[in-house]
C-alpha positions, 0 to 999 in steps of 0.5 A: 931273074928267071921266072918260070911259067909254072913251078909245080915242084914248089907246090909239091914240096909244100905238101910233100908229106900229104902227097906221099901218104896219098901215093903210098895208100894207093900203091898198098891198095892194089887198085890202080884204075878207078875205084874208091880213090876216084869216087872220093875225088869225084865227089869232093870236086863236085861239091867244090865246084857246085855241080851234081856229077863229076866223071874223072877221066884221063886228060882234058882232051879225052874229057872233050871226046867223052863229052861229045860221045855222050852227046851222041856226036858221030859220023857225018855230024858237025860241031862248032868250035872257035878258030883260036886257041888250043888244038884239043877242041877240033881234035876231039871233034875229028876223033868222034868222027864229026866235022869241026866248023870254025867260027871267029871269036869276039875281040874282048875275051875271045869268046865264040862270036854269037852271030858267027855261030848262028850263021854257021848252024846247019841241019847237021850241027850237034854241039858247040864247044865254047872254050874259056881261054886264059882263065876267063869264063864266058857268059853262054847266054848269047850262044844259047840265044844263037842256038837254043837247041844245040848242047854246049860243051864248055871247055874250062881247061884253062879256067878252073877257079874262075867265076861268073857271078856265083858260078864256076867256070865249067858249070855253065854248059850242058857238060863242062870239061877240065884238064888237070895237066900239072901247070893248071890251077889244079894240077895232077902229077901227070895227065888227068881230066874231068867232065861235069854235068847236072844231067843224070843221063849225061853223067851215066853216059860219060861213065860208060864212055870212059870205060869203052862204052860198057854198060850194066846190061851189055859189055859195049853199049855205046861208042867209047874208049879207054879214058879212065882216071887212075887212082894215083892221080885221083889221090893226089888231086884229092890232096891238092883240092883241099888247098885249092881255095887258098891257091886260087886266092893267091893266083887272083891276088898276083894276077890283079897286080900284074894286070895293073902293071901291064895296063900301066905298061900299055898292054891290054889284058884279056879279061871279059866283064866285071862279073867275071873273076878270072883265075889268070891261068895263064895271064894273056896280054894284047900288045900292038902287033908292031911291038909284040915280038920286041916286047916278048924278046925283052921279057925273055931277056930278063928271064921271064918265061913269056910265050906266044901260045897260039901263033896261028889260027886253028883252021890255018893248021895243016890238019884242019885246013880242009875245014877252013871255010872263011876268014876269021879276022879277030882270031888272026889278029889274036895270033899277031898280038897276044902273049902269055906271062907267068902267073901262078901261086908259087911265084915268090914276092921277089918274082912278082915284083920283078915281073911287075917292073918289067910289065910297067915299062913294057912299051917304054 
């Protein structure tokens, strides 16, 4: 049985009429960039997440760039980032002219190691990017204690819908960012993203940044770029947002079943604390290094789209090698032990059962 990593086509088919009506409304309006559709989505998303401001942007990566610009990060500054994960965080740091400072992750949920952050601080540190990997939201209190005067950008691109107590992923940082890439928990029909904050000043600055830094009194007041959310994506996201609670509930229900099966099979799912309710986007498993590749091959033989998302640490990647200052053993171990498996609300009952069986016998 073929089990895909994501099936946005199934989601779209289920709500086709509403999506087509939204798309037609935008096309007939003559307004393609920003405008009322974007404002409506921003307000609805802010209410859903429980935050004061949402600023829609063109992608999750551009959301990071927008956030760093809004914080005033620029030439000669340093930004602390994790040594394990997607390339967007250090890439965004370089795009604003700053230097990424890599810090190891802790071994349980792959959050930034707080003692490592404290050791990495310098007079040039201007921000910390904390990434909620694999649908798990991290408590930022240890980072606040380690660096009390440094603003935190919470990259919740993989964790929209995850909660820590009553708080959604993304609202714990000074600025939170999301990706609405089609395979995410809330996916557009292309690239899109958002920044959120409860800070009026930062919200105003991010609104400027996404439109080339333009303000009301002068065309270009601060550093910025063309990071605007288009109206068509906003309209599609608005339709999907109405179904978001039920889709997250199903994703979690499937995730719990797969976690139980994987645990019986000898794998260790990446989950942080009992207070964290993950969104399993995706579900990551830690498998002993000596068995990881064999398990991956056996899952793929059964048609399961299992993956190694991050086969090398970020400082080991050629564009960032010049910034590698020390070893990051937990990040390095994660590259050798982790796999990601499908977990999404469009999975059928048969697909979930097939994947459960495969995971239960994973190390057998």
